[in-house]
Steps between C-alpha positions, in 0.01 A plus 500: 500500500499654853796299600698598193410855565640475848822364363533778250409770755763348735764512231410862415551597864873437490688815591810642358819590686676365802455521872198537730166367397613415153740249645220334690306453174788403289626233735176314430498587128811305420435197712480267202576125544873436490552841345855644483593861446636404152185404315184684380316172551562237769824298455511140602812300593315182420292251695173703490174372352467584124144630530203553719215430256424383144171655392296483184302813437210469250243747365149427631180681381353721760154417635369818343585618157735370246835599662755257623693519817826322590458216756740247660393157370793301626721541806795291619567442780175547688568666838355343811535562878595857454486741793230770465744771406671287246169392348402868459821585340461203260149610406625852427788354288274265293243774449761737350676256272228460226507883440866480410465195284244684289592867553346614169144519621193275431439556132577148396331269237578138399800484253643252258849646504693674777878548536633358819651750744742454791500789750532566874354721763591594854275525809625687804372400839422737771832416671681596170587137398440417142353201317562455131245350267649323192226470236449317169189613315385291209208347313437150630490221241160410358267546209311818424513842675612502862632734768863539601607381844806579720735273689640698784777391739524710817848509662720726716796417270612728222634274224306562177688277260475201725122555572435538121638155450274368775204655325611326181478166688159585650360598161624176339333295771178686492455405134482142621301540825487714819570178683850485345586836642449403862797251538734740314418793730503279801855386416596863438356610833699232674823592324733756656559820303855479366783736606651730237659297216346172616241270338209303637373203299146384527369156401154510329281241339295591197251256350605371162837673536637323804731639761650836435791675684465878517801709591449839650815710518540818695737772351832529675473882521186523711459876500385489141294179510172686523543714189538492113617821348424402140151650490619831636777516244257416223267783593731783601828663415790505746460870564132442602593216723743719685232772540268248652768382737565866596128550582495180699803595698320816619184292569268664256177371354559279183225352288567253221249451214506191275260269322626176624498373861840329445663826378359697786604269780849432351575867446391614843691221670807606286461859602484407872806273456710792373486638860699206642636488770214721614136395521187676380273489807220730371186393305608249243240347269638346169149482353230721654152337477229732340326533844813645654591761237445781765852391626645732246357799695685414817715781639782256618760330275400203292620284218207348310416346165168571317367345183481729199120468477488721818732764364234774483370429853864543621553823306166636633601431863637776722868426534811703601866434413440179311718325241261324262671250282342376176677165445314439175631818333820532704408850613436702814143637499551699819812597687623746764754636260822473700558120462816555293648721774445289810814281485854650493585562130834305507345199673197517266742486202690205653170302516414579138848414366484163689152416362600594146774234486271255314282206611412331170677172568438478876278238676204610716706480820784683342262779378368528862861544629592738217200731579506481876884543532528866418220597744658296776831679419312834530406422856854366578639839389253714681415315825736203510688649793191473733646219724787728616249746637301266732639532848426206729435486868636220727181293437557515128217748424605741227426870456542655148694827488306663216664836483853360504392250243395745234773750577749213422383516136768708317313592183254784554249358240521164659459649853194698387337181384596297810356773734163441325525124487574455873156650573318231301332197636711289272820606680334516842389135499837390366688681777260376776575145399877573496473671842330188650730247334761360742708355206723679257339588166493213258335416163522611144493866571771485755711293255469776244602763764808311588590458124454879444712585800775268381498664155529838660807386706669350189439822307658706777800271510547531121477885526783500766734319264 
């Protein structure tokens, strides 16, 4: 618990704004493995390890009383020959994980039925790097009442659809024997994580079934591989999603309430993904464990998910300028009041019109693109000219010309928004990466900027005719 507290306190100490001491802190805060400026979670070109650990977390009765506490009962791989600092970090990590696998407290009793849940959590290290826990919570096979357990895969990679499929395979093997899981996970650990659009095929032997070939395909569009917008669309109207986006853009405090762990984690990941190509670097806890509910009293920005059973504790907490979203009812329980006025009216209307164009016959990946696209376009129209205002020295180091940048925005309402946005940590971290980069801008966001600029040129050409 102490180690987790240190992690949380470290994440809460992140400062807003650019320059001076803030830059010293933020340089560390975004030093995630293989991270690019274009993803809210680490992006991997391929070739990395799939995962760091597979853990089974079970409920064990405490020595005193009738309460249960979550405990790691299986770990693969076992770490040996670690340096002292690495060993201490591993111990802190492994101590924190059970809390997030069973965030709903210790009031458990043996059950005969329990709906399986797939959810995820994020742990932020002291240096700002993030590890993702992919969880499958279920009732193990067997006669009579029993306690649920969690399979948890710890990875630095954000690709939720792919890891959900891996958890399917782990669950299938556990129904036979834990011994069958080991060769599958060993093969996965030795396989290289595929590049976007590529597939890795694993060979796995299962008793009584023979050899199976499991194909794991990574989505071609990697900036959306860590998100599924379906839950967010099911819970909220488009107008509400736009208001959540507006609050996040100004780095406010946002709390999501829901019954299910799956709904909470999927919706909070979706909300963070709307910020692409910018990255939420403040406190970010998809499902807050009961013991950490005091997080909602923090004075700094956060985006957190809380189970509905703790709604009253949240409402009784001293909070200022919070957007409290009830995903079960599709309502805002608390708000600042200006959420509809943060974004420029014309651009806000453009987002709404694009979202309203219908998604009934779309696949999951098409839905992700349909929802994300208008928000990406919003950033293209407001700050897509950023690269032209980074002046470079002979050594390649860039310096962002902030005042010239926002003065170049012709619309007064757009400029008013941009002047606020450039002061956020979202924009600051993005620009710091762009200043340091020796290569021209690349990636999905840059592609959309070029397409938009081309459309403007064509429109001007038609107007001259």
